[in-house]
SESETI-252209 format. One line per 10 residues: number of its first residue (from 0); their letters; for each residue x, y, z of N, C-alpha, C, O, CB. Coordinates in pm, 1 decimal, padded with zeros to 6 digits, m for minus. Glycine has a CB too. Example, Ala and Ser with C-alpha at 12.3 -4.5 7.8 and 13.67 -1.06 7.14 Angstrom:
// SESETI-252209
0> AS> 01319.0:m00569.0:00780.0:01230.0:m00450.0:00780.0:01320.0:m00330.0:00780.0:01423.6:m00331.9:00846.5:01130.8:m00447.3:00904.6  01285.0:m00225.0:00708.0:01367.0:m00106.0:00714.0:01290.0:00003.0:00787.0:01340.9:00113.8:00803.9:01408.4:m00059.8:00572.5
// end
This chain:
// SESETI-252209
0> MKEYRDASGR> m01440.8:m00233.6:m01164.4:m01416.4:m00078.9:m01150.4:m01455.7:m00013.3:m01032.1:m01575.8:00010.5:m01019.2:m01482.6:m00006.6:m01251.2  m01382.2:00018.5:m00948.8:m01442.9:00090.2:m00821.8:m01386.0:00240.6:m00823.9:m01264.9:00258.7:m00836.8:m01395.9:00008.3:m00671.6  m01492.7:00368.7:m00808.3:m01483.2:00485.3:m00781.7:m01481.9:00502.8:m00628.3:m01562.5:00466.5:m00542.6:m01580.2:00550.3:m00849.6  m01351.9:00577.2:m00619.7:m01360.2:00663.7:m00500.3:m01285.9:00802.6:m00464.7:m01186.5:00812.9:m00536.6:m01326.4:00584.4:m00407.4  m01298.8:00898.0:m00389.6:m01250.3:01010.9:m00360.7:m01126.1:00998.3:m00277.7:m01150.4:00945.5:m00169.2:m01346.7:01084.2:m00303.8  m01003.6:01029.8:m00295.0:m00891.3:01053.6:m00212.6:m00918.6:01130.7:m00119.3:m01030.7:01179.1:m00104.0:m00788.6:01099.7:m00270.5  m00811.9:01154.5:m00037.8:m00827.5:01262.3:00092.0:m00809.6:01391.3:00031.4:m00854.5:01492.1:00085.9:m00710.3:01245.8:00221.5  m00734.0:01396.4:m00100.6:m00743.5:01532.6:m00134.6:m00923.5:01575.0:m00220.0:m00967.3:01681.5:m00263.5:m00592.3:01556.2:m00248.4  m00974.3:01459.4:m00213.8:m01124.9:01503.0:m00304.1:m01142.9:01427.7:m00437.8:m01249.4:01396.7:m00491.2:m01127.2:01676.3:m00353.7  m00993.6:01400.4:m00488.9:m00961.6:01386.8:m00630.6:m01054.7:01244.8:m00669.6:m01062.1:01159.9:m00580.8:m00779.0:01371.6:m00656.1
10> LTIDLTDNDQ> m01114.3:01222.7:m00779.9:m01153.4:01100.8:m00813.8:m01052.4:00994.6:m00876.9:m00973.3:01030.1:m00964.2:m01254.1:01123.3:m00895.0  m01057.4:00858.6:m00828.6:m00950.7:00777.6:m00865.5:m01050.8:00669.4:m00885.6:m01146.2:00650.6:m00810.2:m00822.2:00756.1:m00761.2  m01028.1:00611.4:m00973.5:m01053.7:00483.4:m01019.1:m00954.9:00317.2:m01019.5:m00859.4:00289.4:m01092.1:m01077.9:00526.8:m01143.2  m01021.5:00228.8:m00910.1:m00942.3:00126.5:m00920.8:m00979.2:00019.4:m00997.1:m01083.9:m00044.6:m00987.6:m00916.1:00088.7:m00814.2  m00852.2:m00004.3:m01104.1:m00877.0:m00092.7:m01225.6:m00907.7:m00248.4:m01214.5:m00986.3:m00327.3:m01266.9:m00758.7:m00082.1:m01307.3  m00777.4:m00253.7:m01093.4:m00766.6:m00410.3:m01091.5:m00689.9:m00412.4:m00931.8:m00610.1:m00322.2:m00906.0:m00656.2:m00488.9:m01246.6  m00721.1:m00526.4:m00822.2:m00626.1:m00555.3:m00732.9:m00518.3:m00606.0:m00752.7:m00457.0:m00637.1:m00650.6:m00660.2:m00611.5:m00661.7  m00464.5:m00629.2:m00859.9:m00351.9:m00716.3:m00884.3:m00289.2:m00644.7:m00976.3:m00317.8:m00625.6:m01094.5:m00378.8:m00855.8:m00927.3  m00176.7:m00596.4:m00893.8:m00077.4:m00496.1:m00942.1:00007.5:m00569.5:m01047.6:00085.0:m00494.2:m01106.6:00015.3:m00436.7:m00820.4  00011.0:m00691.0:m01083.1:00110.5:m00755.8:m01182.9:00046.2:m00726.6:m01347.7:00103.1:m00748.5:m01454.6:00122.7:m00941.4:m01143.2
20> QFNMFVSRLE> m00091.5:m00669.9:m01323.6:m00154.3:m00608.2:m01453.0:m00091.3:m00482.0:m01474.2:m00133.4:m00439.2:m01581.7:m00311.6:m00586.1:m01446.2  m00011.8:m00403.3:m01423.8:00044.7:m00264.7:m01467.4:00059.9:m00295.4:m01613.3:m00024.8:m00259.6:m01695.1:00194.1:m00213.5:m01390.8  00148.5:m00349.6:m01639.7:00195.9:m00356.4:m01776.1:00079.0:m00330.1:m01881.1:00070.9:m00241.2:m01965.8:00261.0:m00496.3:m01799.5  m00014.9:m00440.4:m01848.5:m00152.6:m00467.8:m01944.9:m00226.2:m00336.9:m01920.1:m00310.7:m00321.8:m02008.4:m00260.6:m00615.3:m01896.2  m00225.5:m00252.4:m01846.3:m00280.2:m00144.6:m01863.3:m00208.8:m00016.0:m01949.5:m00260.7:00071.4:m02018.9:m00308.4:m00118.3:m01740.8  m00075.9:m00041.6:m01916.3:m00006.6:00073.1:m01981.1:m00030.2:00013.6:m02136.4:m00124.0:00074.9:m02187.3:00171.7:00098.7:m01925.6  00007.8:m00054.2:m02197.8:m00029.6:m00086.8:m02318.7:m00175.9:m00033.3:m02335.6:m00193.6:00060.9:m02412.8:m00012.6:m00233.7:m02338.8  m00280.2:m00086.9:m02268.9:m00398.1:m00062.4:m02339.3:m00415.4:00109.9:m02358.5:m00460.8:00152.3:m02464.8:m00523.6:m00135.5:m02253.0  m00380.1:00194.6:m02259.8:m00379.0:00328.3:m02268.0:m00285.2:00384.7:m02400.0:m00314.3:00467.9:m02486.1:m00328.9:00377.4:m02128.5  m00180.6:00317.4:m02382.9:m00108.2:00338.3:m02538.5:m00185.8:00318.4:m02627.3:m00226.8:00412.6:m02695.2:00003.7:00253.2:m02579.9
30> KNCKARLTQK> m00232.8:00167.0:m02653.2:m00327.9:00159.4:m02782.9:m00419.6:00222.2:m02826.3:m00428.9:00294.0:m02925.9:m00381.8:00075.7:m02794.2  m00561.6:00166.0:m02669.4:m00678.5:00216.8:m02693.3:m00728.4:00346.0:m02678.8:m00849.8:00363.5:m02689.1:m00740.2:00158.9:m02641.4  m00645.8:00448.6:m02654.3:m00661.3:00580.6:m02603.8:m00557.7:00644.6:m02690.8:m00594.9:00760.2:m02711.0:m00640.3:00598.3:m02442.6  m00426.9:00617.0:m02760.5:m00372.6:00702.1:m02781.6:m00269.3:00797.9:m02693.8:m00214.3:00902.8:m02727.3:m00452.9:00739.2:m02819.9  m00262.8:00723.8:m02569.5:m00223.8:00809.1:m02459.3:m00049.7:00795.7:m02488.7:00008.7:00694.5:m02527.3:m00289.8:00746.4:m02291.2  00013.0:00935.3:m02456.4:00165.5:00926.8:m02445.2:00229.4:00906.1:m02324.0:00163.4:00941.8:m02226.4:00222.2:01036.8:m02489.1  00322.7:00865.7:m02305.0:00397.2:00828.9:m02159.7:00464.0:00955.0:m02127.4:00536.4:00982.6:m02223.1:00517.1:00697.4:m02163.8  00471.9:01036.5:m02044.0:00540.2:01151.8:m02029.3:00610.6:01130.4:m01909.0:00708.5:01204.7:m01903.7:00458.2:01270.6:m02030.2  00597.5:01051.8:m01802.8:00726.1:01013.1:m01677.8:00670.3:00913.7:m01613.9:00551.2:00890.2:m01593.2:00771.3:01133.4:m01554.3  00782.5:00846.5:m01578.8:00789.5:00734.3:m01492.3:00857.5:00755.0:m01344.6:00975.4:00787.1:m01330.2:00863.7:00631.2:m01568.3
40> LDGLEQRYWD> 00778.4:00735.1:m01251.9:00842.5:00740.0:m01119.4:00818.4:00599.8:m01066.7:00711.0:00556.5:m01024.8:00782.1:00856.8:m01021.0  00927.4:00538.7:m01074.4:00907.4:00376.4:m01000.2:00986.4:00384.8:m00854.6:01090.2:00449.8:m00842.2:00994.5:00228.6:m01110.5  00921.3:00306.7:m00739.4:00988.4:00317.1:m00638.3:01028.3:00184.8:m00624.4:01053.1:00105.7:m00715.4:00926.1:00376.4:m00534.3  01035.0:00157.6:m00452.8:01070.2:00011.9:m00453.6:00976.6:m00070.0:m00498.9:00998.2:m00155.2:m00585.1:01102.6:m00036.3:m00333.2  00846.0:m00046.0:m00433.9:00729.2:m00134.3:m00455.3:00596.3:m00040.9:m00511.2:00482.8:m00086.0:m00527.0:00694.4:m00213.5:m00305.4  00632.2:00077.3:m00532.9:00520.8:00156.9:m00621.2:00552.3:00225.2:m00746.4:00663.0:00277.5:m00759.4:00463.5:00262.7:m00544.7  00463.1:00229.5:m00842.0:00463.1:00293.1:m00926.6:00376.4:00439.9:m01023.8:00268.8:00417.9:m01079.4:00473.6:00207.2:m00954.2  00414.7:00521.5:m01027.6:00334.2:00666.0:m01081.1:00393.2:00681.0:m01196.5:00502.2:00738.1:m01195.7:00349.1:00812.4:m00992.4  00334.9:00632.3:m01329.9:00333.1:00649.9:m01466.4:00266.9:00776.9:m01502.6:00148.5:00782.2:m01469.4:00270.7:00539.0:m01529.8  00315.0:00880.0:m01562.8:00185.0:01003.2:m01623.7:00180.4:00969.0:m01784.7:00279.3:00932.2:m01848.1:00241.3:01212.0:m01600.4
50> FEIDDVTFVL> 00052.5:00986.7:m01838.4:00034.3:00960.4:m01972.6:m00049.5:01102.7:m01979.6:m00097.3:01162.5:m01883.2:m00043.1:00803.7:m02017.1  m00055.1:01143.3:m02126.0:m00117.8:01246.8:m02159.7:m00214.9:01207.5:m02267.0:m00195.4:01132.2:m02362.5:m00028.5:01346.9:m02193.6  m00345.1:01286.3:m02226.1:m00459.7:01215.2:m02340.4:m00508.8:01321.0:m02366.2:m00555.4:01376.2:m02266.5:m00579.5:01102.2:m02300.3  m00521.6:01386.4:m02477.2:m00617.1:01554.8:m02517.3:m00600.9:01642.0:m02403.1:m00689.5:01702.4:m02342.7:m00812.4:01543.5:m02537.4  m00427.5:01640.4:m02372.8:m00358.3:01771.0:m02248.6:m00419.0:01742.2:m02157.5:m00474.2:01839.6:m02106.2:m00376.5:01941.5:m02261.9  m00440.8:01628.9:m02098.6:m00509.1:01603.8:m01963.5:m00381.1:01479.6:m01911.5:m00334.9:01382.0:m01970.7:m00707.4:01535.3:m01983.0  m00356.3:01533.7:m01785.7:m00245.0:01408.7:m01715.5:m00304.8:01323.9:m01661.2:m00375.3:01355.5:m01565.3:m00144.4:01443.3:m01606.5  m00298.7:01213.9:m01695.7:m00340.5:01097.8:m01622.0:m00238.8:00993.4:m01554.5:m00167.6:00914.7:m01616.8:m00418.4:01028.2:m01710.8  m00245.4:01007.2:m01423.1:m00158.1:00897.5:m01361.7:m00213.6:00744.6:m01357.6:m00335.1:00729.6:m01344.3:m00130.6:00939.8:m01215.6  m00134.6:00637.6:m01367.9:m00155.3:00524.0:m01330.6:m00014.4:00471.0:m01229.8:00108.6:00468.6:m01231.3:m00188.0:00445.4:m01463.7
60> HSDPMMGVSI> m00137.4:00431.1:m01141.8:m00037.5:00398.3:m01002.0:m00065.3:00264.3:m00970.2:m00176.1:00210.7:m00973.8:m00068.7:00493.2:m00856.4  00049.9:00209.8:m00936.7:00028.4:00023.7:m00906.3:00094.8:00047.4:m00720.7:00158.5:00146.0:m00683.5:00185.8:m00129.9:m01058.6  00066.7:m00039.5:m00656.6:00087.2:m00061.3:m00542.9:00056.5:m00219.1:m00494.5:m00061.2:m00255.2:m00497.0:00017.1:00037.7:m00481.7  00146.6:m00302.0:m00456.1:00126.6:m00416.9:m00463.7:00003.5:m00446.7:m00323.9:m00055.5:m00554.3:m00332.9:00276.7:m00487.7:m00464.7  m00022.7:m00383.1:m00237.2:m00145.4:m00399.0:m00155.0:m00265.2:m00308.5:m00187.9:m00367.4:m00316.8:m00119.8:m00110.1:m00376.1:m00014.7  m00255.0:m00219.1:m00294.3:m00406.7:m00175.8:m00373.7:m00406.3:m00203.9:m00499.5:m00520.7:m00203.4:m00544.9:m00448.4:m00024.6:m00375.5  m00324.1:m00229.0:m00577.6:m00331.6:m00316.4:m00730.5:m00316.9:m00188.5:m00795.6:m00233.1:m00113.0:m00746.6:m00490.8:m00419.3:m00784.1  m00389.2:m00144.8:m00907.7:m00348.9:m00067.1:m00976.0:m00493.1:00049.2:m01026.2:m00609.8:00011.6:m01036.5:m00271.5:m00155.0:m01080.2  m00451.8:00167.7:m01046.8:m00564.6:00261.0:m01029.0:m00509.3:00361.2:m01114.0:m00392.1:00369.8:m01150.6:m00601.9:00310.0:m00877.0  m00634.1:00459.0:m01150.5:m00603.5:00587.7:m01237.4:m00701.0:00709.2:m01191.4:m00819.8:00716.2:m01159.8:m00629.2:00553.9:m01406.3
70> HVEDGSNEDL> m00601.6:00794.7:m01202.2:m00642.2:00943.2:m01193.0:m00594.9:01062.7:m01258.0:m00479.2:01068.4:m01299.6:m00628.1:00975.7:m01083.5  m00678.8:01162.4:m01270.4:m00649.4:01266.6:m01346.7:m00561.9:01339.8:m01241.9:m00608.5:01350.6:m01128.5:m00776.1:01342.9:m01406.0  m00447.2:01387.9:m01267.2:m00313.1:01452.6:m01193.7:m00390.2:01570.2:m01108.6:m00395.9:01557.0:m00986.4:m00176.9:01525.2:m01318.8  m00454.0:01693.8:m01176.0:m00512.3:01748.0:m01127.6:m00628.2:01766.7:m01032.2:m00647.5:01861.6:m00956.3:m00507.5:01769.1:m01181.8  m00704.4:01654.2:m01051.0:m00842.4:01615.8:m01024.0:m00959.9:01671.5:m01084.8:m01071.8:01663.4:m01034.2:m00862.0:01631.3:m00904.5  m00929.2:01738.3:m01213.3:m01025.4:01789.2:m01312.0:m01102.6:01665.1:m01418.1:m01092.6:01543.2:m01403.7:m00935.6:01900.3:m01403.1  m01160.0:01719.7:m01497.7:m01191.2:01606.1:m01592.2:m01251.9:01476.4:m01579.6:m01225.4:01378.2:m01649.0:m01096.3:01576.1:m01636.2  m01358.9:01485.2:m01459.2:m01376.1:01342.7:m01410.3:m01451.1:01264.8:m01506.3:m01433.0:01143.2:m01512.4:m01447.0:01334.8:m01276.2  m01553.9:01337.9:m01600.2:m01615.7:01275.9:m01718.8:m01501.2:01169.4:m01813.9:m01515.9:01054.3:m01855.1:m01673.6:01411.7:m01814.5  m01384.7:01267.2:m01825.4:m01281.9:01198.3:m01916.7:m01212.5:01069.2:m01860.7:m01178.3:00968.2:m01922.1:m01169.9:01299.4:m01949.4
80> LRFVATKCFE> m01201.3:01099.0:m01730.3:m01157.8:00953.6:m01633.8:m01212.0:00882.3:m01661.0:m01160.3:00792.1:m01726.9:m01166.8:00933.2:m01500.3  m01365.7:00877.3:m01623.7:m01459.2:00791.4:m01671.4:m01423.1:00708.3:m01761.6:m01389.6:00591.2:m01743.4:m01553.8:00846.7:m01713.1  m01431.5:00792.0:m01905.8:m01425.9:00706.6:m02041.7:m01303.8:00681.4:m02054.0:m01292.0:00612.3:m02155.2:m01474.8:00768.2:m02172.3  m01211.8:00697.9:m02009.8:m01096.4:00655.7:m02032.5:m01089.8:00475.0:m01929.8:m01080.3:00363.0:m01979.7:m00985.1:00799.4:m01981.2  m01097.6:00505.4:m01808.9:m01173.6:00373.6:m01732.2:m01214.0:00285.1:m01823.9:m01137.9:00194.6:m01857.9:m01305.0:00405.3:m01647.3  m01330.9:00297.0:m01874.0:m01456.4:00217.6:m01916.5:m01402.4:00171.9:m02064.4:m01406.2:00053.7:m02098.6:m01613.9:00318.9:m01919.1  m01344.7:00290.2:m02160.9:m01340.2:00248.6:m02297.5:m01184.6:00196.0:m02341.0:m01146.4:00128.8:m02436.8:m01390.6:00376.1:m02387.8  m01125.9:00245.9:m02247.9:m00974.7:00232.2:m02278.3:m00946.1:00089.1:m02253.8:m00921.3:00008.0:m02343.0:m00876.9:00328.5:m02185.1  m00949.9:00070.2:m02161.0:m00952.5:m00080.7:m02072.5:m01019.5:m00216.3:m02125.8:m00995.3:m00327.1:m02078.0:m01034.5:m00057.7:m01936.5  m01097.3:m00193.9:m02219.8:m01193.9:m00270.2:m02279.8:m01079.5:m00341.8:m02391.2:m01009.8:m00283.0:m02473.9:m01335.1:m00172.1:m02344.7
90> E> m01087.6:m00500.1:m02359.8:m00995.5:m00577.3:m02462.5:m01075.5:m00578.4:m02584.5:m01031.9:m00632.1:m02686.3:m00954.2:m00733.8:m02418.3
// end
């Protein structure tokens, strides 16, 4: 996993460079973190799915060139984002 800040300064965590693993991360969010899917935005090549955990909206993003990443929608709760990325995606 690699952390970086996007153009708006929001913390984003890369989970994998393989976008084919998107559904595995969806399953882990729902199972390991008790996340609730709230919205799906699917494009031709990209997906942005919103999940809610503890009243915080997380965005799981898939892109064939970038892989799969996760961020908090409003850019807050960086500690919770790191917790989700490390604990919820363990096998």
